[in-house]
C-alpha positions as CSV (number, residue, x, y, z in Angstrom):
1,V,155.2,51.3,94.8
2,L,153.2,53.6,92.5
3,A,150.3,50.8,91.2
4,Q,149.9,50.0,95.2
5,A,149.4,53.9,95.7
6,G,146.5,54.1,92.9
7,W,148.4,55.0,90.0
8,Q,147.4,53.3,86.9
9,L,150.1,52.5,84.8
10,Q,151.3,52.8,80.9
11,G,154.0,50.6,80.2
12,T,156.5,49.4,82.7
13,V,158.7,52.6,84.7
14,H,162.6,50.6,84.3
15,D,164.2,54.0,86.1
16,T,164.3,56.5,87.8
17,M,162.6,59.7,86.1
18,T,161.7,62.8,86.2
19,T,158.0,63.9,87.8
20,A,157.4,65.4,84.5
21,R,158.4,62.5,82.0
22,L,156.1,60.4,84.7
23,L,153.0,62.3,84.3
24,D,153.5,63.2,81.0
25,S,154.1,59.6,79.1
26,T,153.7,57.3,81.9
27,L,150.7,57.3,84.6
28,L,147.8,58.2,84.6
29,P,146.3,60.3,87.7
30,S,142.8,60.8,87.2
31,Q,141.8,59.7,90.8
32,F,145.2,60.8,91.9
33,S,145.8,62.1,95.4
34,L,149.1,62.8,97.3
35,D,148.1,62.7,100.7
36,E,146.4,59.1,99.4
37,C,149.5,57.9,97.9
38,A,151.5,58.9,101.3
39,S,149.6,57.3,103.7
40,R,149.7,54.0,101.2
41,I,153.4,53.7,100.8
42,G,154.0,54.4,104.6
43,Y,155.1,57.9,104.3
44,R,153.7,58.6,107.6
45,K,156.1,56.6,109.5
46,L,157.5,60.3,111.3
47,D,153.9,60.1,113.3
48,V,154.8,56.0,114.1
49,V,158.0,57.3,116.2
50,R,156.5,60.8,117.6
51,E,153.7,58.5,118.7
52,W,156.5,56.1,120.2
53,C,158.6,58.3,122.1
54,L,155.1,60.0,123.3
55,K,153.8,57.0,124.9
56,N,157.1,55.7,126.3
57,K,157.5,58.9,128.0
58,A,160.7,59.5,126.0
59,Y,160.4,63.7,125.8
60,T,161.3,66.4,128.1
61,E,159.2,69.6,129.1
62,V,160.4,72.4,128.0
63,Q,158.8,76.1,129.7
64,V,158.8,78.1,126.0
65,E,158.9,82.2,126.2
66,G,155.3,83.3,125.6
67,K,153.4,80.0,126.3
68,K,151.4,78.9,129.1
69,S,151.8,75.4,128.6
70,K,155.5,73.7,128.3
71,E,156.5,72.1,125.0
72,K,157.3,68.6,124.7
73,R,160.8,67.9,123.3
74,L,161.3,64.7,122.0
75,H,164.5,62.7,123.4
76,H,165.5,60.9,120.1
77,L,164.8,63.4,117.7
78,R,167.6,66.2,116.6
79,V,166.7,66.5,113.4
80,A,168.3,68.5,110.6
81,L,166.4,70.1,107.4
82,F,168.5,70.7,103.9
83,H,167.5,73.3,101.9
84,P,170.1,74.5,99.6
85,L,169.0,78.3,100.1
86,K,169.4,80.5,97.1
87,G,166.9,83.6,97.4
88,L,165.0,85.8,100.1
89,G,161.8,83.3,99.3
90,D,163.6,80.1,99.9
91,A,164.1,81.1,103.5
92,Y,160.7,81.4,104.2
93,D,159.7,78.3,102.3
94,S,162.6,76.4,104.5
95,A,161.1,78.0,107.4
96,V,157.4,77.3,107.1
97,V,158.5,73.1,106.3
98,G,160.3,73.5,109.6
99,S,157.3,74.7,110.9
100,F,155.9,71.5,110.0
101,V,158.7,69.7,111.2
102,R,158.3,70.9,114.6
103,K,154.2,70.9,114.6
104,S,154.7,67.1,113.4
105,I,157.6,65.7,115.2
106,L,158.2,67.7,118.2
107,P,162.2,67.4,117.9
108,R,164.2,68.1,120.8
109,H,166.7,70.5,118.4
110,L,165.8,71.5,114.5
111,A,168.7,72.9,112.9
112,L,168.4,73.9,109.1
113,Y,171.5,73.5,106.5
114,V,171.6,76.4,104.2
115,G,173.6,76.7,100.4
116,R,174.4,80.4,100.8
117,P,176.1,82.6,103.9
118,E,174.1,85.6,102.8
119,V,170.9,84.0,103.9
120,M,171.6,82.9,107.7
121,P,170.4,86.3,109.0
122,L,167.4,86.1,107.4
123,A,166.8,82.2,108.2
124,R,167.2,83.1,112.2
125,R,164.8,85.8,112.1
126,F,161.8,83.5,111.3
127,R,159.4,82.6,114.2
128,F,156.7,80.0,115.1
129,Q,154.7,79.5,118.0
130,G,156.7,82.5,120.1
131,R,160.1,80.7,119.4
132,S,162.7,80.7,116.7
133,V,161.9,77.9,114.1
134,F,165.2,76.7,113.7
135,D,167.7,76.3,116.8
136,Q,171.1,76.8,114.5
137,V,171.3,77.4,111.0
138,L,174.7,76.0,109.1
139,V,176.5,76.4,106.3
140,W,176.6,73.5,103.7
141,D,180.0,74.4,102.3
142,K,180.5,70.7,101.1
143,R,181.8,70.6,97.4
144,S,179.3,67.6,96.5
145,W,175.8,66.8,98.2
146,K,177.1,62.8,98.1
147,H,180.3,63.6,99.9
148,G,178.8,66.3,102.3
149,A,175.8,64.0,103.3
150,S,178.3,61.7,104.3
151,Q,179.8,63.8,107.0
152,E,176.8,65.6,107.9
153,K,174.2,63.2,107.9
154,P,175.7,60.7,110.9
155,K,175.5,63.9,113.1
156,W,171.4,63.9,113.2
157,D,169.0,61.3,114.4
158,V,166.5,62.4,111.3
159,F,167.9,64.3,108.6
160,L,165.6,65.8,105.8
161,D,166.6,66.0,102.4
162,W,164.8,68.7,101.0
163,R,166.6,69.8,97.8
164,T,163.6,70.3,95.7
165,Y,159.8,70.0,96.0
166,A,159.6,66.6,97.4
167,G,161.8,65.3,100.6
168,R,163.4,62.8,101.5
169,V,164.0,61.3,105.3
170,Y,166.8,59.4,106.7
171,Y,166.8,58.1,110.2
172,L,170.1,57.6,111.4
173,S,170.3,57.5,115.0
174,E,170.9,53.9,117.1
175,E,168.9,54.8,119.7
176,L,165.7,54.5,118.0
177,P,163.8,51.3,119.5
178,A,164.3,48.3,117.5
179,E,160.8,47.5,117.3
180,L,160.2,50.5,115.0
181,G,162.3,48.5,112.6
182,T,165.7,49.3,111.2
183,L,167.2,52.7,110.4
184,E,166.7,51.3,106.7
185,E,163.2,50.7,106.7
186,L,162.1,53.7,108.5
187,S,164.2,55.6,106.3
188,F,162.1,56.7,102.9
189,E,162.9,58.3,99.8
190,Q,159.2,59.6,97.5
191,P,159.1,58.1,93.9
192,F,158.2,61.7,92.7
193,S,161.1,63.6,92.2
194,E,162.9,67.1,91.2
195,E,161.9,68.9,88.1
196,T,158.7,69.7,87.9
197,N,156.1,72.1,85.8
198,A,154.2,68.9,85.8
199,L,153.2,69.2,89.8
200,A,151.3,72.2,89.1
201,G,148.6,69.8,87.8
202,L,148.2,67.9,91.5
203,G,146.6,71.0,92.9
204,R,149.2,71.3,95.8
205,T,151.8,74.0,96.7
206,V,155.1,73.3,97.2
207,H,155.1,73.8,100.7
208,E,152.0,71.1,100.7
209,I,154.2,68.7,98.4
210,A,157.3,68.8,100.9
211,A,154.9,67.7,104.0
212,D,153.3,65.2,102.0
213,T,156.2,63.9,100.7
214,M,157.9,63.8,104.2
215,G,155.1,62.6,106.6
216,L,154.5,66.3,108.1
217,D,151.5,68.0,109.1
218,A,151.3,70.9,107.0
219,E,148.7,73.0,108.7
220,S,150.9,75.9,110.2
221,L,151.7,78.1,107.1
222,D,150.1,80.9,109.1
223,E,151.7,80.7,111.9
224,V,155.0,81.2,110.7
225,S,156.2,85.3,111.2
226,V,159.3,87.3,110.9
227,E,161.0,89.4,113.6
228,I,160.6,92.9,112.6
229,P,163.3,95.3,113.8
230,E,162.3,97.9,115.8
231,K,165.3,100.0,115.9
232,D,165.5,103.3,116.3
233,E,167.8,104.0,113.8
234,V,165.7,102.4,111.0
235,R,162.8,103.8,112.1
236,K,163.9,107.1,112.1
237,H,165.7,107.0,108.8
238,L,162.8,105.0,106.8
239,Q,160.1,107.9,108.4
240,R,162.1,110.4,107.2
241,I,162.1,109.4,103.5
242,L,158.4,107.5,103.4
243,P,154.6,108.7,103.3
244,E,152.4,107.6,105.7
245,R,150.2,105.4,104.0
246,F,152.1,103.4,101.2
247,I,152.0,100.4,99.2
248,T,155.2,98.4,97.9
249,L,156.1,97.5,94.8
250,S,159.1,94.9,93.2
251,N,159.7,94.1,89.8
252,G,163.3,92.4,91.0
253,S,165.5,89.2,90.3
254,D,166.2,86.4,92.0
255,L,169.9,86.1,93.5
256,G,171.8,83.8,91.6
257,I,171.2,85.5,88.0
258,S,172.9,89.0,87.5
259,S,170.4,91.9,88.2
260,R,171.6,93.4,84.8
261,T,169.9,90.3,82.7
262,R,165.9,90.6,82.4
263,Q,164.2,87.6,83.9
264,T,161.0,86.6,81.8
265,K,159.0,86.7,85.6
266,E,159.5,90.5,85.6
267,W,156.7,92.7,83.7
268,S,157.3,95.3,81.6
269,E,158.1,98.9,83.2
270,K,155.1,100.6,80.9
271,S,152.8,97.9,82.3
272,W,154.0,98.8,85.9
273,E,153.4,102.6,85.4
274,T,149.9,102.2,84.3
275,V,149.2,100.1,87.3
276,V,151.2,103.0,89.8
277,R,149.3,105.8,87.6
278,N,146.0,103.9,88.7
279,V,146.9,103.2,92.1
280,R,147.9,106.6,93.5
281,S,144.7,108.1,91.9
282,S,142.7,105.8,93.1
283,C,143.9,104.6,96.6
284,S,145.2,108.1,98.2
285,A,148.6,106.2,98.4
286,E,152.0,106.4,97.3
287,V,153.9,103.6,95.5
288,V,157.4,102.4,97.2
289,Q,159.8,100.5,94.7
290,I,161.7,98.1,96.8
291,G,164.6,95.9,95.2
292,K,168.4,96.1,93.9
293,K,170.1,98.9,92.8
294,E,170.9,97.4,89.2
295,E,166.7,97.0,88.8
296,G,164.5,99.1,86.4
297,R,163.2,102.1,87.6
298,I,159.5,102.5,87.5
299,E,158.2,106.4,86.8
300,G,155.6,107.2,89.7
301,C,157.3,105.2,92.4
302,I,159.5,106.3,95.4
303,S,162.6,104.7,95.0
304,L,164.3,102.5,97.4
305,L,166.2,100.6,95.0
306,G,169.8,99.7,96.0
307,E,169.0,101.8,99.3
308,T,167.4,99.4,102.3
309,T,169.1,96.5,104.3
310,L,167.8,93.4,105.1
311,D,166.3,95.1,109.0
312,E,165.0,98.3,106.6
313,L,163.3,96.0,104.0
314,L,161.0,94.1,106.8
315,W,160.6,97.0,108.0
316,V,159.3,99.0,105.1
317,L,157.2,95.4,104.2
318,S,155.5,95.4,107.9
319,R,154.8,98.7,107.0
320,S,153.2,98.7,103.9
321,I,149.2,98.3,102.9
322,L,149.9,96.0,100.2
323,H,152.4,94.6,98.1
324,L,152.6,94.6,94.8
325,S,155.2,92.1,92.8
326,V,155.7,89.4,90.3
327,E,156.7,86.3,91.9
328,N,159.7,86.5,93.9
329,G,161.1,86.1,97.3
330,T,159.6,89.7,98.6
331,V,155.8,88.2,98.0
332,R,157.2,85.4,101.1
333,L,158.6,88.3,103.3
334,A,155.8,90.7,103.0
335,R,153.8,87.4,103.7
336,A,155.7,86.8,106.8
337,A,155.7,90.3,107.9
338,G,151.5,90.3,107.8
339,T,151.1,92.1,104.5
340,R,149.0,90.8,101.7
341,S,150.3,90.7,98.0
342,V,148.7,91.0,94.7
343,V,151.3,89.0,92.7
344,V,151.7,88.9,88.8
345,F,152.4,85.2,87.7
346,G,154.6,84.8,84.4
347,P,157.2,81.5,83.8
348,T,156.0,80.3,87.2
349,S,152.7,78.2,88.1
350,P,150.7,80.3,90.7
351,S,148.8,76.3,91.4
352,L,152.6,76.0,93.0
353,Y,153.6,79.8,94.3
354,A,150.8,81.3,95.5
355,L,149.8,82.0,98.9
356,E,146.4,81.7,100.4
357,G,145.5,85.4,101.5
358,N,146.9,86.9,98.5
359,E,145.9,88.0,94.7
360,S,147.4,86.0,92.0
361,V,147.3,87.4,88.5
362,S,148.4,85.2,85.0
363,S,147.5,86.3,81.6
364,G,146.8,83.0,80.3
365,M,148.6,83.8,77.0
366,C,151.0,81.1,77.5
367,P,151.5,77.9,80.5
368,P,154.1,77.9,82.9
369,C,157.4,77.3,81.7
370,C,159.8,76.9,84.7
371,W,162.2,74.4,83.9
372,T,161.2,73.4,80.7
373,T,164.5,74.4,79.3
374,P,168.0,75.9,80.5
375,E,167.3,79.2,79.9
376,W,163.4,79.7,81.0
377,A,164.0,82.4,83.9
378,T,166.0,84.3,80.9
379,Q,164.5,83.7,77.3
380,C,160.5,82.7,76.8
381,S,160.6,79.5,75.4
């Protein structure tokens, strides 16, 4: 399959290997295009199903609030997207991929399975083309993927498994027309795998890789937004604390890692303090630090560490004139709230995680090392 996709093989691939091992030791991707690979190995089967449904009028037209034209929703496609969310950034990434699904295959119903109940309120807030990205947000509370999948996948016509960078698609509806092929033929898994610092060499973002491997249109990134609360109590409380013009700053850690444990993503407080002094003197704006209470306080900032709810965090990011941050979930929330960011990258790769329109800063002193060791997030390799 890989040879047909244009890869130059050195030796034989005997079993499933990680993308990093394939790129490093087995394949020469000198003229490789993920788009080309997707089209050659049939990853555009979602297009085939969508076009059949449209041609045979297997859809319902629905009037969506805020839109003049009616929206088509395909009868045959009740779709679920599984992404084991762990943090704020993962919720945004799922919403982006969800927008790709909406734009590409016009599902009648789109659900999202998340791994942590804490991110459900945020996942429900993302919007695309005047409506919620997801019709339903569910918790994947199964003990194992195999056990949970056997229970949950049959509930849907199409199930998108996006546990990592590349995705898998499973067709499960017996109502799909026989002329499109058997369910086994329609379903597909990508030859790319999970652990992947080497994917950065492809020049594709995590969103584009997800779209390429699941046959989705990846051109709706800028259309995903987040619902900003306009509650009087939120606005009045924050307006008493914050100046009229301010820049936000985050040097925080991800969920799932103790806030007391310093991460390799984080920059030193002294370095940030230098930035804050320069910003305050040159931009006539105060700097507001956001994050959890356990994070190190940066001198010269107005501190909101541990003092914001989700509603308040979104409100603050939407009013900020610029967001300064290490690569973490607040960068993605700022994007959804309409605020540009300057992002300091450490162990993770800008080519995978940078968002268009932001400024990415890397030292160049060491190559990205994410997932190269089990301790990469807390210890330099």
